N, C-alpha and C positions, 0 to 999 in steps of 0.2 A: 679402367675400363678390363675385365677380364680378359682380352685377346687383344693383339694386335690390327690395327686396322689403316687403310690408308685414305677413305672416305670420310670426306669432312662433312658432310650430311651426317653421319655415325658420333662424330667427335661432338657435331651440335648439339644432337639429339641429347647426347647424356652429358654436356654442360649444361641443357636447360633443366630436364631433369636435378641433376644436382642442385641446380640453383633453385629449384620451386621447393625441394624436400629439406631447404634449409632454414625454414620457416625464419623470417626475417621481415616480417608484416612491420611491427613497432621497432625496427632497428636501425638507422641510418645505416649508411654503406660506404668506405672512404678508398677502397680498394678491392675490383676483384679481377681474379684473373684463372688463367687458362694454363696450363705448364704442358709442355708436350716433352717427350723423352726417347730414346734410342731412335733418334729417326737417322733414314736409309735411304738413300736413291742411288742405284748403283749405276743409272745413266746419264746422273749429272756428276762432271769430272771436277768443273770449276766452282768454286765457292763464290756467294754473292752476299756481301755485307750492305743492308738496307742503313739508310739515313735513321734516324734515331727521332729529328724530327721533321715536318714537313717542308721548312726550306731550311736545310743543314746546311746552306753556304751562309747564314744570317750568326752571326756571333753575337753573343750576348756578354 
C-alpha cells in the first residue's frame, strides 16, 4: 500500500485485489501470506504473545 493505514477493511481490500491480480487460475497454491510492518499502537504498552497453535498446551 502506498500509504499507512490502521483500517482492517483497507488491508483486506488491498490483499484481495493483489490475490485476484496474481493470475493463478491454473496453478496450485501452497502458501499465501500477508505481511504487515511498522506497526505502532501508542496506547498499548504491554506486549502480548499469541500461541502459534490453537491448543498451545499440547506438546507434539
